[in-house]
C-alpha positions in Angstrom: -0.2 0.2 0.2 3.0 2.4 0.8 4.3 1.7 -2.8 0.8 2.4 -4.3 0.0 5.5 -2.7 3.2 7.8 -4.5 1.5 6.7 -7.7 -2.0 7.1 -6.9 -1.3 10.7 -5.3 0.6 11.5 -8.4 -2.1 10.9 -10.6 -5.0 12.5 -8.8 -2.1 15.7 -8.5 -1.6 15.3 -12.5 -5.3 14.9 -13.2 -6.7 18.0 -11.2 -3.4 20.4 -12.5 -5.3 19.4 -16.1 -8.2 19.8 -15.4 -7.5 23.4 -13.8 -5.5 24.3 -17.1 -8.5 24.1 -19.2 -10.9 25.6 -16.6 -8.5 28.0 -16.4 -9.4 29.2 -19.7 -13.0 30.7 -18.5 -10.9 33.3 -16.2 -9.0 34.9 -19.8 -11.4 34.9 -22.0 -15.0 34.3 -20.8 -17.2 37.1 -19.7 -17.7 37.8 -16.3 -14.9 35.2 -15.5 -12.7 37.1 -17.1 -13.7 40.6 -15.6 -10.8 42.6 -14.4 -12.9 43.9 -11.5 -12.3 40.6 -10.0 -8.9 40.1 -7.9 -6.5 37.4 -9.1 -6.3 35.7 -6.0 -10.3 35.2 -5.9 -10.1 33.8 -9.4 -7.1 31.2 -8.9 -9.6 30.6 -5.6 -12.9 29.8 -7.8 -11.2 28.2 -10.6 -9.4 25.7 -8.1 -12.6 25.3 -6.4 -14.1 23.9 -9.8 -11.4 22.4 -10.6 -11.8 20.4 -7.8 -15.5 19.5 -8.4 -14.8 18.3 -11.9 -11.8 16.2 -11.2 -12.9 13.0 -9.7 -16.0 12.9 -12.4 -13.4 13.3 -15.5 -10.7 10.8 -14.1 -12.9 8.2 -13.7 -11.6 4.9 -15.7 -8.9 7.1 -17.3 -4.9 6.6 -17.2 -3.0 9.9 -17.0 0.8 9.7 -17.5 2.7 11.3 -14.6 6.3 11.8 -16.8 7.1 14.1 -19.5 4.1 12.9 -21.7 2.0 15.7 -19.3 3.4 18.4 -21.2 1.6 18.1 -24.5 -1.6 17.4 -22.5 -1.0 20.3 -20.4 -1.1 22.5 -23.8 -4.0 20.3 -24.9 -5.8 21.4 -22.1 -5.1 25.1 -22.1 -5.9 25.4 -26.1 -9.1 23.3 -25.1 -10.0 25.6 -22.2 -9.2 28.7 -24.2 -11.0 27.7 -27.4 -13.9 27.1 -25.7 -13.7 30.2 -23.8 -12.7 32.3 -26.9 -16.5 31.0 -28.6 -18.1 32.3 -25.6 -16.1 35.9 -24.8 -17.4 36.4 -29.0 -20.9 37.2 -27.8 -19.7 39.7 -25.0 -16.9 41.0 -27.8 -19.7 41.6 -30.3 -21.6 43.6 -28.1 -18.9 45.8 -27.3 -18.0 46.3 -31.2 -21.5 47.4 -32.0 -21.9 49.6 -28.8 -18.7 51.3 -30.2 -20.3 52.1 -33.6 -23.2 53.5 -32.1 -20.7 55.7 -30.0 -19.0 56.6 -33.1 -22.6 57.3 -35.1 -24.2 59.3 -32.1 -21.4 61.4 -31.1 -20.4 60.0 -27.7 -16.7 58.8 -29.1 -15.8 62.2 -28.5 -15.6 62.0 -24.8 -14.1 58.2 -24.0 -14.2 57.7 -20.6 -12.4 54.2 -18.8 -14.9 51.1 -18.3 -15.1 49.5 -15.3 -15.6 46.4 -16.8 -12.5 45.9 -19.0 -10.8 49.0 -17.5 -10.4 49.8 -21.0 -11.0 53.7 -22.7 -15.0 53.6 -24.2 -17.6 55.9 -24.5 -21.1 56.2 -22.8 -23.0 53.5 -25.0 -19.9 51.1 -24.7 -19.8 51.2 -21.0 -23.9 50.7 -20.9 -24.1 47.9 -22.9 -21.3 46.2 -21.1 -22.7 46.4 -17.8 -26.3 45.7 -19.6 -24.5 42.2 -20.9 -22.8 41.1 -17.6 -26.3 41.8 -15.8 -28.4 39.7 -18.7 -25.5 37.0 -18.4 -25.9 36.3 -14.8 -29.5 36.9 -14.4 -30.3 34.2 -17.3 -27.8 31.8 -15.2 -24.8 32.3 -18.1 -22.2 31.0 -15.6 -23.7 28.3 -14.8 -24.0 27.7 -19.0 -20.6 28.3 -19.3 -19.5 25.4 -16.3 -21.8 23.1 -17.5 -20.3 23.1 -21.5 -16.8 23.2 -19.8 -17.9 19.9 -17.9 -19.6 18.7 -21.2 -16.6 19.1 -22.8 -14.6 16.3 -21.0 -17.1 13.6 -22.9 -15.9 14.8 -26.0 -12.7 15.4 -25.9 -11.6 13.6 -22.6 -8.2 14.2 -20.7 -5.6 11.9 -22.6 -7.3 12.9 -26.0 -5.8 15.4 -28.2 -8.6 17.2 -30.4 -7.5 18.0 -34.2 -5.4 21.4 -34.8 -7.6 22.3 -38.3 -10.6 21.7 -35.8 -9.3 24.6 -33.1 -8.2 26.8 -36.0 -11.6 26.5 -37.8 -13.0 27.6 -34.5 -11.3 30.7 -33.7 -11.9 31.7 -37.6 -15.6 31.1 -36.8 -15.1 33.1 -33.7 -13.8 35.8 -35.2 -16.4 35.9 -37.9 -19.3 36.0 -35.5 -18.3 38.4 -33.3 -18.4 41.6 -36.2 -21.6 39.4 -37.0 -22.8 39.8 -33.8 -21.8 43.5 -33.4 -23.8 44.6 -36.6 -27.0 42.5 -35.0 -26.8 44.3 -31.8 -26.4 47.9 -33.6 -28.4 47.5 -36.4 -31.7 48.9 -35.0 -29.9 52.5 -34.0 -28.0 52.7 -36.8 -31.1 52.3 -39.3 -32.6 55.0 -37.0 -29.7 57.3 -37.4 -29.3 56.8 -40.7 -32.9 58.0 -41.6 -32.0 60.9 -39.3 -28.8 61.8 -41.6 -31.0 61.2 -44.6 -33.9 63.6 -42.8 -31.4 66.5 -42.4 -29.4 65.9 -45.7 -33.0 66.7 -47.2 -33.4 69.8 -44.6 -29.8 70.9 -45.5 -30.7 70.9 -49.2 -34.2 72.7 -49.3 -33.3 75.5 -46.3 -29.4 76.1 -46.6 -29.6 79.0 -44.2 -30.3 76.6 -41.7 -27.6 75.2 -39.2 -28.2 71.8 -39.8 -24.8 70.5 -37.5 -26.2 72.6 -35.1 -29.5 70.8 -34.7 -28.1 67.6 -36.0 -26.0 66.5 -32.7 -28.9 67.1 -30.2 -31.6 65.4 -32.7 -29.3 62.4 -33.1 -28.3 62.0 -29.5 -32.4 61.6 -29.0 -33.3 60.0 -31.6 -30.2 57.4 -30.6 -31.0 57.0 -27.3 -34.7 56.4 -28.0 -33.8 53.6 -30.2 -30.9 52.0 -27.8 -33.9 51.8 -24.9 -36.4 50.1 -27.4 -33.8 47.6 -28.5 -32.4 46.5 -25.3 -35.5 44.7 -24.0 -34.9 42.8 -27.2 -31.3 41.9 -26.7 -32.0 40.2 -23.8 -33.5 37.2 -25.2 -31.1 37.8 -28.6 -28.0 37.2 -25.9 -29.2 34.1 -24.5 -29.8 32.3 -27.5 -26.6 33.5 -28.7 -24.5 32.4 -25.7 -26.1 28.9 -25.8 -25.6 28.7 -29.3 -21.7 29.8 -28.8 -21.7 27.0 -26.1 -23.1 24.3 -28.8 -20.4 25.3 -31.7 -17.5 25.6 -29.6 -18.6 22.1 -28.4 -19.2 20.3 -31.7 -16.3 21.6 -32.9 -14.3 20.1 -30.9 -16.2 17.1 -30.8 -12.9 14.2 -31.2 -14.9 11.5 -33.3 
């Protein structure tokens, strides 16, 4: 028994490290988990707790090497964790890109502030959509969905199995494309409303050249933009829920080994 204890403990420790490598991806790119307002120590503790809960489940019936063969497994777990978190983080990044477009069209981008969620400079609309996205993720149980998706990934990509690099590359390319699509979907209602305002003021400027359209147009675009944002936010809630679920499903489907 004394001879077997180091081997058993070593395999359990290696399995825990591998699980934590995949779980750690959530705290790098995934919304809410990767927030800079969360201290690093808290992220490490939560990642360790989640890994401790998942380790007995994913280790069942598997033989984990304890030698130098663990190095490619660690790299694989890091890539898989980052791939899953990237697919989820693209949703928040897409919303931010759409909000940045709205800030430019409305004119709020002239007064950029520091976003408390990302610690990056952004305008008023960007901060509004950032906070709104975090609230929606928490209210719809997005944090639970992300952890469940991560746990389900072990059925598709076990610890000792290496996924295809082509699938990982295809998933990354798909995520980057999806980010721009999400941004356009989020910004489309407001962009259309502001486009109609620009067309209206262009016709007014052509009909009444003496009128200072620029002086009148800026407040009008702000009012129309805020009204369109207020009207579109309730519909964005359900859309974000669908986007989050589709992101988890697509990530798991792309990582499927068989």
